[in-house]
C-alpha positions as CSV (number, residue, x, y, z in Angstrom):
1,M,0.0,0.0,0.0
2,A,2.9,2.4,0.8
3,I,4.5,1.7,-2.6
4,V,1.2,2.3,-4.4
5,A,0.5,5.5,-2.5
6,A,4.0,6.8,-3.1
7,A,3.8,6.0,-6.8
8,G,0.4,7.6,-7.0
9,F,1.8,10.9,-5.6
10,G,4.6,10.7,-8.2
11,I,2.1,10.1,-11.1
12,V,0.0,13.1,-9.9
13,G,3.1,15.2,-9.9
14,L,3.9,14.3,-13.5
15,Q,0.8,16.1,-14.6
16,Q,1.9,19.4,-13.0
17,Q,5.8,19.4,-13.0
18,Q,7.8,22.0,-14.9
19,A,11.3,20.6,-14.5
20,A,13.5,19.0,-17.1
21,T,13.2,15.3,-17.7
22,L,16.8,14.7,-16.9
23,E,16.5,16.4,-13.5
24,L,13.5,14.3,-12.6
25,V,15.2,11.0,-13.6
26,M,18.3,11.9,-11.6
27,G,16.2,12.9,-8.6
28,V,14.2,9.7,-8.7
29,A,17.4,7.6,-9.0
30,A,19.1,9.6,-6.1
31,M,16.0,9.1,-3.9
32,S,15.7,5.4,-4.4
33,L,19.5,4.8,-4.0
34,A,19.7,7.0,-0.9
35,M,16.9,5.1,0.9
36,Q,19.3,2.1,1.0
37,V,21.8,3.9,3.3
38,R,20.7,3.7,6.9
39,V,22.0,5.9,9.7
40,P,21.4,4.5,13.2
41,P,21.1,7.1,16.0
42,R,21.5,6.1,19.6
43,S,17.8,5.5,20.1
44,A,15.6,3.0,18.5
45,T,14.5,5.1,15.5
46,Y,16.4,4.8,12.2
47,F,16.8,7.4,9.5
48,G,18.3,6.9,6.1
49,L,20.1,9.1,3.6
50,G,16.8,9.3,1.8
51,V,15.9,12.0,4.4
52,A,18.6,14.2,3.0
53,I,17.4,13.8,-0.6
54,A,13.8,14.4,0.5
55,A,14.8,17.5,2.3
56,A,16.8,18.7,-0.7
57,T,14.0,18.2,-3.3
58,P,11.7,21.1,-2.6
59,V,14.7,23.4,-2.1
60,Y,16.2,22.4,-5.4
61,F,13.0,22.8,-7.4
62,I,12.4,26.4,-6.3
63,R,11.2,28.5,-9.2
64,E,11.1,32.2,-8.4
65,S,9.1,32.5,-5.2
66,Q,7.5,29.0,-5.2
67,T,8.7,25.4,-5.2
68,D,7.7,23.2,-8.1
69,L,5.4,21.0,-6.2
70,G,4.8,18.7,-9.2
71,A,8.5,18.0,-9.6
72,T,8.9,17.5,-5.9
73,L,6.1,14.9,-5.8
74,V,7.6,13.1,-8.8
75,V,11.0,12.7,-7.2
76,M,9.9,11.9,-3.7
77,G,6.9,9.8,-4.8
78,L,8.5,7.7,-7.5
79,G,11.9,7.6,-5.8
80,T,10.3,6.4,-2.6
81,A,8.3,3.7,-4.4
82,L,11.3,2.4,-6.2
83,G,13.4,2.6,-3.0
84,L,10.8,0.6,-1.0
85,I,10.7,-2.1,-3.7
86,W,14.4,-2.4,-3.7
87,T,14.4,-2.5,0.2
88,L,11.8,-5.3,0.2
89,L,13.8,-7.3,-2.2
90,R,16.9,-7.1,-0.1
91,S,15.4,-7.6,3.4
92,P,12.2,-7.5,5.4
93,M,10.8,-4.1,6.3
94,G,10.3,-3.0,9.9
95,S,6.9,-2.0,11.4
96,A,4.3,-1.1,8.9
97,R,3.1,1.7,11.2
98,S,6.6,3.1,11.5
99,L,6.9,3.3,7.7
100,L,3.5,5.0,7.6
101,Y,4.7,7.7,10.0
102,Q,7.9,8.2,8.0
103,L,6.0,8.7,4.7
104,T,3.4,10.9,6.4
105,G,6.1,13.1,7.9
106,M,7.8,13.4,4.5
107,A,4.5,14.4,2.7
108,V,3.7,17.0,5.4
109,Y,7.2,18.4,5.1
110,V,6.7,19.1,1.4
111,L,3.3,20.6,1.8
112,V,4.4,22.9,4.7
113,F,7.5,24.0,2.7
114,A,5.4,24.7,-0.4
115,A,2.8,26.7,1.7
116,I,5.3,28.8,3.7
117,L,7.8,29.7,1.0
118,P,5.5,32.1,-1.0
119,L,4.4,34.1,2.1
120,P,5.3,37.8,1.9
121,V,7.0,37.7,5.3
122,V,9.3,34.9,4.0
123,Q,9.9,36.5,0.7
124,A,11.0,39.7,2.4
125,I,14.0,37.8,3.9
126,D,17.4,38.0,2.3
127,E,17.8,35.6,-0.7
128,E,20.4,33.4,1.0
129,W,18.2,32.9,4.1
130,K,14.6,32.8,3.0
131,V,14.7,29.1,2.3
132,M,15.6,28.4,5.9
133,V,12.2,29.4,7.3
134,P,10.1,26.8,5.4
135,L,12.9,24.3,5.7
136,T,13.1,24.6,9.5
137,I,9.4,24.6,10.1
138,G,8.7,21.8,7.6
139,A,11.5,19.6,8.9
140,G,10.5,20.2,12.5
141,T,7.0,19.1,11.6
142,W,8.3,16.0,9.9
143,L,10.4,14.9,12.8
144,L,7.6,15.6,15.3
145,I,5.2,13.3,13.3
146,V,7.8,10.5,13.2
147,R,8.5,10.7,16.9
148,L,4.9,11.1,17.9
149,G,4.0,8.2,15.7
150,T,6.7,5.8,16.9
151,R,6.1,6.8,20.5
152,F,2.3,6.3,20.1
153,E,2.9,2.8,18.7
154,R,5.1,1.9,21.7
155,H,2.5,3.4,24.0
156,R,-0.1,1.1,22.5
157,A,2.1,-1.9,23.0
158,T,3.4,-1.2,26.5
159,G,1.1,1.4,28.0
160,V,4.0,3.7,28.9
161,D,4.2,7.5,28.3
162,P,5.0,8.1,24.6
163,F,7.6,10.7,25.4
164,N,11.0,9.7,26.7
165,R,14.5,11.1,27.1
166,D,16.1,9.8,24.0
167,F,14.5,12.3,21.7
168,I,17.7,14.4,21.4
169,D,19.4,11.4,19.8
170,D,17.1,11.4,16.9
171,V,17.3,15.2,16.5
172,N,21.1,15.1,16.1
173,V,20.9,12.6,13.2
174,F,17.9,14.1,11.6
175,V,19.2,17.7,11.6
176,S,22.5,16.4,10.2
177,L,20.7,14.7,7.3
178,V,18.4,17.6,6.6
179,G,21.3,20.0,6.7
180,T,23.3,17.8,4.3
181,G,20.3,17.8,1.9
182,A,19.7,21.5,2.0
183,L,23.4,22.2,1.4
184,L,23.4,19.9,-1.6
185,A,20.3,21.5,-3.1
186,L,21.6,25.1,-2.6
187,T,25.1,24.4,-4.1
188,Y,24.2,22.1,-7.0
189,R,22.9,24.8,-9.4
190,R,26.2,26.7,-9.0
191,L,28.7,23.9,-8.7
192,G,26.9,21.1,-10.6
193,P,28.1,17.6,-9.8
194,W,30.9,19.0,-7.6
195,A,28.2,19.9,-5.1
196,I,27.9,16.2,-4.3
197,G,31.4,16.3,-2.9
198,V,30.8,19.5,-1.0
199,A,27.6,18.1,0.7
200,G,28.6,14.4,0.7
201,L,31.9,14.7,2.5
202,P,30.3,15.9,5.8
203,F,27.8,13.1,5.6
204,L,30.5,10.5,5.0
205,F,32.4,11.8,8.0
206,A,29.3,11.6,10.1
207,Q,28.5,8.1,8.8
208,S,32.0,7.0,9.7
209,A,31.7,8.6,13.1
210,F,28.4,6.8,13.8
211,G,29.9,3.5,12.6
212,R,32.9,3.9,14.9
213,F,30.7,4.8,17.8
214,L,28.6,1.7,17.3
215,R,31.6,-0.6,17.1
216,I,33.1,0.9,20.3
217,K,29.7,0.4,22.0
218,R,29.6,-3.3,20.9
219,T,33.2,-3.9,22.1
220,Y,32.3,-2.1,25.4
221,R,29.3,-4.4,25.9
222,Q,31.2,-7.5,25.0
223,T,33.9,-6.7,27.6
224,I,31.3,-6.1,30.3
225,R,29.6,-9.4,29.4
226,A,32.9,-11.2,29.6
227,L,33.6,-9.7,33.1
228,A,30.1,-10.7,34.2
229,R,30.9,-14.3,33.4
230,I,33.9,-14.5,35.9
231,P,31.8,-15.5,39.0
232,E,29.9,-18.0,37.0
233,V,33.0,-19.6,35.4
234,A,34.6,-19.7,38.9
235,G,31.5,-21.7,40.2
236,L,30.5,-18.8,42.4
237,G,27.2,-18.1,40.6
238,V,24.6,-19.9,38.5
239,D,25.7,-20.3,34.9
240,G,24.0,-17.9,32.5
241,H,22.3,-16.0,35.4
242,A,23.8,-12.6,34.4
243,D,22.8,-12.9,30.7
244,R,19.2,-14.0,31.6
245,T,18.8,-11.3,34.1
246,A,20.1,-8.6,31.7
247,R,17.7,-9.7,28.9
248,L,14.7,-9.8,31.3
249,A,15.6,-6.6,33.0
250,S,16.0,-4.8,29.7
251,E,12.5,-5.9,28.6
252,V,11.0,-4.7,31.9
253,G,12.9,-1.4,31.7
254,Y,11.6,-0.8,28.1
255,D,8.1,-1.6,29.3
256,L,8.5,1.0,32.0
257,G,9.5,3.6,29.5
258,L,13.2,4.0,30.3
259,G,15.2,6.0,27.7
260,R,18.0,4.5,25.6
261,G,20.8,5.7,28.0
262,E,18.9,4.4,31.0
263,L,18.4,1.0,29.3
264,E,22.2,0.8,28.7
265,D,22.9,1.5,32.3
266,L,20.2,-1.1,33.2
267,E,21.9,-3.7,31.0
268,Y,25.3,-3.1,32.5
269,A,24.0,-3.2,36.0
270,A,22.2,-6.4,35.4
271,L,25.2,-8.0,33.8
272,M,27.6,-7.1,36.7
273,H,25.2,-7.2,39.6
274,D,26.9,-10.4,40.9
275,I,30.5,-9.4,40.2
276,G,31.0,-9.0,44.0
277,R,30.9,-12.8,44.3
278,I,34.5,-13.0,43.2
279,T,35.4,-11.9,46.8
280,L,33.9,-15.2,48.1
281,T,37.2,-16.9,47.5
282,E,38.6,-15.1,50.6
283,P,38.6,-17.5,53.6
284,A,38.1,-14.6,56.0
285,I,34.9,-13.5,54.3
286,L,33.6,-17.1,54.3
287,R,34.3,-17.5,58.1
288,V,32.5,-14.2,59.0
289,G,29.6,-14.7,56.7
290,Y,28.0,-12.4,54.2
291,T,24.6,-11.2,52.9
292,D,23.3,-10.2,49.4
293,D,23.8,-6.6,50.4
294,D,27.4,-7.3,51.1
295,I,27.8,-8.8,47.7
296,A,26.2,-5.8,46.1
297,R,28.5,-3.4,48.0
298,W,31.6,-5.3,47.1
299,G,30.5,-5.5,43.5
300,A,29.9,-1.7,43.5
301,E,33.5,-1.2,44.8
302,I,34.9,-3.3,42.0
303,I,32.8,-1.6,39.3
304,S,33.6,1.9,40.6
305,E,37.3,1.3,39.7
306,A,36.3,2.2,36.2
307,P,35.3,5.9,36.4
308,S,33.0,5.7,33.4
309,L,30.9,3.1,35.3
310,S,30.6,5.0,38.5
311,G,26.9,5.5,37.8
312,V,26.4,1.8,37.3
313,A,28.3,1.1,40.5
314,E,25.9,3.2,42.4
315,L,23.0,1.3,40.9
316,V,24.5,-2.0,42.0
317,R,25.3,-0.7,45.4
318,K,21.5,0.0,46.1
319,L,20.4,-3.3,44.5
320,H,19.3,-5.1,47.7
321,E,17.9,-2.2,49.6
322,P,14.1,-2.5,50.2
323,Y,12.1,-0.2,47.9
324,R,10.3,1.2,51.0
325,K,10.8,1.2,54.8
326,P,8.0,0.8,57.3
327,G,5.7,3.8,57.4
328,E,6.9,5.1,53.9
329,Q,5.2,5.0,50.6
330,S,8.5,4.3,48.8
331,D,12.2,5.2,49.2
332,P,13.1,7.9,46.6
333,G,16.7,7.1,47.1
334,I,16.4,3.7,45.4
335,P,16.8,4.1,41.6
336,L,14.2,2.4,39.4
337,I,17.0,0.5,37.6
338,S,18.1,-1.1,40.9
339,K,14.5,-2.2,41.5
340,V,14.3,-3.7,38.1
341,V,17.5,-5.6,38.3
342,R,16.7,-7.0,41.7
343,A,13.3,-8.3,40.5
344,A,14.7,-9.8,37.3
345,S,17.6,-11.5,39.3
346,S,15.2,-12.9,41.9
347,Y,12.9,-14.2,39.3
348,D,15.7,-16.1,37.6
349,H,16.9,-17.6,40.8
350,L,13.4,-18.8,41.6
351,I,13.1,-20.4,38.2
352,V,16.6,-21.9,37.9
353,E,17.5,-22.8,41.5
354,R,14.2,-23.4,43.1
355,K,12.7,-24.9,40.0
356,L,9.4,-22.9,40.3
357,S,7.1,-22.3,37.4
358,P,6.9,-18.8,36.0
359,L,3.5,-18.2,37.6
360,Q,4.8,-19.5,41.0
361,A,7.9,-17.3,40.8
362,V,5.8,-14.2,40.1
363,E,3.5,-15.1,43.0
364,V,6.6,-15.2,45.3
365,L,7.7,-11.8,44.1
366,H,4.1,-10.5,44.7
367,Q,4.4,-11.7,48.3
368,G,7.6,-9.6,48.7
369,A,5.9,-6.5,47.3
370,A,5.2,-5.2,50.8
371,Y,8.8,-4.0,51.2
372,D,11.3,-5.8,49.0
373,F,9.9,-5.4,45.5
374,D,8.3,-2.4,43.9
375,P,4.7,-3.4,42.8
376,T,5.1,-1.3,39.7
377,V,8.2,-3.2,38.6
378,I,6.5,-6.6,39.4
379,A,3.5,-5.6,37.3
380,A,5.8,-4.7,34.4
381,L,7.7,-8.0,34.8
382,R,4.4,-9.9,34.6
383,R,3.4,-8.0,31.4
384,V,6.8,-9.0,29.9
385,L,6.3,-12.6,30.9
386,E,2.8,-12.6,29.4
387,R,4.2,-11.3,26.1
388,R,6.8,-14.1,26.2
389,L,3.9,-16.6,26.7
390,A,5.7,-17.8,29.9
391,F,2.3,-18.6,31.5
392,H,1.1,-20.6,28.5
393,P,0.5,-24.2,29.4
394,T,2.9,-25.4,26.7
395,Q,5.6,-23.2,28.1
396,A,5.2,-24.4,31.7
């Protein structure tokens, strides 16, 4: 349906466009090719180089005080249709609703740009700057539609607030792409094909930087996971407990609406929450005895040796403190991430060590909701397990 709709817009534009045929063909080809290049920001939303070409199209086709709406529709409509076909042939698409939000935002951007550019107040601005007003307003509307749409989809699935703190991650990438596209459009008429180098080099540098960032993050995560395995390999913990806890805790944190940065801290804290068990090789400690709180404290001391993980160390330090004390509604000093890791870790111990069923394990956690476990976290944990079909008879 998206392909048919995009192609339909392009065909409608053919009836009204005033551009040269070669310009249209090059624009359609550029749009379809650019859609194959993806740029992953730090959050869950992905934008492609097609954003840059889409942003450049109405800027490039400005004729006197108006943009050639017909030519813009041809390039963006037919180019998007061809790009989607190519993408579908190469790999499965993501969420259909997410694609709808992207296409809607793109269409609204074009309409807003075309409506604002001819306004007298815009035309009164210096020639070099007048295009920035419709570009900024249109692109801002585009981004807002995409974000509201994807957050609304997540809200439908999880019931959490559709706004979270990773919005700035999308803005950085989106603004970079829109700026690259606008620069390309403004310089192409004067420099010709050389403009591709002028506008393309900044994008290539940005793409390379994003790639290096993701590779570093993967190495960082792999290192932490390897460290988390030390107590398990030494026989001081249950094999696979850290990985299972991290996966479950991450799903619960997502359900509770944590932002991308918080989810990373949650994953690291879950992976390393038992790292303090390596101290159990000390005879003196074994003679005196220890508690779960001692293990969390020792683990926090080990983790804090890495300054970049000082925040994670504090999360681990508070892991086994009760979420509220007698007479209190809750203890605001206990981070939500610590509560989530504690619940996920306890659930895994109940399942693996005590051999309880998922339903029995959740009931045990519910019984501890008076002081030990936050009821909000346990409710989210139950929703995650229901989505996993953990309570299904065939999964018992």
